[in-house]
N, C-alpha and C positions, 0 to 999 in steps of 0.2 A: 618328521618325515616331510618330504617335499610337497606332498599334497596339502598338508596343513599350512605350510609357508605360502603356497600359491593362493589358498583360500583366504588367509589373513591379509594378503596383498591386494585383494579385490577392492577396486574403487580408490586405492591410494594414488597420489600423484606419480609415484615411482613404480607403479604396478608393472609397466613394460620392462623397466630395468630389472626388477626382481625376477620376472619371468625369464629374461635373457640370461641372467646370472645362474639361475637354477638349471636352465637348459645346458649352459656351458659346463657345469660341474658334473652333469650326468654322462656316463659313458654311452656311446652310440649302440643301439640295439643291433644284434646279429641274429639272423635266422638260424635256429638250431632245433633239432628234435628233442633235446634235453629240456626239461622243465626247470627253468632257473628263476621263475617268479618275476616280480617287477619291483625293483628297489624303491623307486620314487613313489609308487602307490602302496608300498608295503604289503603286496599280495604274494603269498607263497606260490599260488597257482595262477598262471596268466598266459593268455594268448590274445592276439588281436587279428581281426580280419574284417574284410568288407565283402561285397558281392564277389563270388568266385569268377565271374565273367570279366572282372576288371584287372586282377593281378594274379600272376602265377603263384606267389606265396600264399595267397588266400585260397586258391584251389587246393594246394597241398594241405593247408589247415583243415579244410572241409573234408578232404579224403581221410586225414588222420582221425578226425572226430567220427566219421562214418565207421572207420575200423574199430574204434573204441565202442561205439554203440552196438556194433555187430559182434562184440566180444572177441575180436581178432587180436590175440596177444603178441603178434609178430613184432620183434624189435625193429627200430628204424635201421634201414640198410646204410652201408657206406655211401651209396649213391645219394641217399636222402641228405646225409651230412654234407657231401660235396655240393649238392644242389643248393643247400642253405647258404654255404659260403659264397658260391657263385652269385646267388640272388642278392646277398648282402652287398657284395662289391658292385654289382650292376646298379642296384638302387642308390648306393652312395654316389656313383658316377652320374646318374641321372639327376640326383639332387644338386650336385655340384654344377652341372650344366644349367639347371633351372636358376640357381642362385646367381650364376654368372650373367645370364640373360637379364634377370631382374635388376641386378646392379647396373648393367649397361643402360637399361631403360630409365632407371633413376637418374643416372648421370645425364642422359639425353634430356630428361625433363628439367634438370637443374642447370643445363648449359647456358641458357639465356638469363640466369639469375645471378651471374657473377657480379659482385658489388652490392647485392641486396643483403639486408640484415634479417635475421630470424632469431626466434627464441628456441632454446634447446635444453636438453638434459644430458648431463655427463653419463655416458653408458659404459665407459671403460677408461682406465687410467694405466699408463705404462711409463717406463723410464724415458721414452722418446716423445711422449705427448699425451693428449687426451682425445677420446672419441666422443662425439656429440651426436645424439639423435634429435633431429629437429622436431619441435612440438606439433606444428601444424602440417608438416609434410613428413611422410614416413621414409626419411632418408637419413643416412649416417655419414659423417665425415670426420676429419681429424684436424686438430690444431697441434702442429709440431712444436716441441719445446723451443726450437730456434725462433719461432714466430711469437713467443710470449716474451716480449721485449721490456715489460715494465719491471722485471725482477729476474733474479736467478732462482729457478725452481729446483727443489730437491725432491726426488721420488721416494716416498715412504711405501715400500712394498708390503709391509705388514697391514697398514690401514688403507692401502690402495688410494693414495692421495698425493698431490704435489703441494709443496709448501714453499712460499717465497722466502728466501733467505733474509732479505731486508725488510719486507713489508709484513711477512707472516700470513699473507693471503693464501688461502687453500683452494684447491680444486679437487673434489672427491666425488665418487660414485653417487649419482642421484641429485647433485647440485644443478640448479638452473643457471643458464649462461646465455648471454646475447652474443651471437656470432655474425661475422660477415663472410660470405662466400668469396674466397680468394681465387680459386681456380677449379676447373672440372676437367678431368681427363677421361674421354671415352675409351681410349686404348688401354689405360691402366685400370679403368672402372673405379676411379677414386675422386673424392671431393676433398679439397683442402679448404679449411676454414681458418679465420684469424679472429681473435677476440674483438668484439665491437664496443666494449666498454672500458 
């Protein structure tokens, strides 16, 4: 289960990469009155909540717990199901907005670092390039395949790596790499890196 994977990853150099990959493989939670457990934690029964003054979904959970404690056997209404769907969509929209602002701020921070070199870890590999999370600064950028000029790289989608046709050099998830910041776009909220070695 994912809980064991995350526990085993604790303290490793690639801990953040493992956490990211685990999160990407899990389907996003949806608010529903049906008890569907928690796959990642391997719990048959699961709910989560914080203080009910903070979030409406938490208030609904508190109300449901109150009904159970008071032995109210009433089934969840259609309105409750619709509310769960609405809250899931609204929360996703809020998370997307937060991520967008965070990415803009990261780009703003890195804007004056164009030309600087950093150490990073490969956090993603695709047919069009590699994603790098910088070690000392919590930002991610991409090296496009077209900017990897030392060889022609072939994408191995089974092992999530790029392999140089001539040199045999590989780039795979978790590898360390030295990069140079080539450009930063606030409008696109993207950072473009190039290999520095």
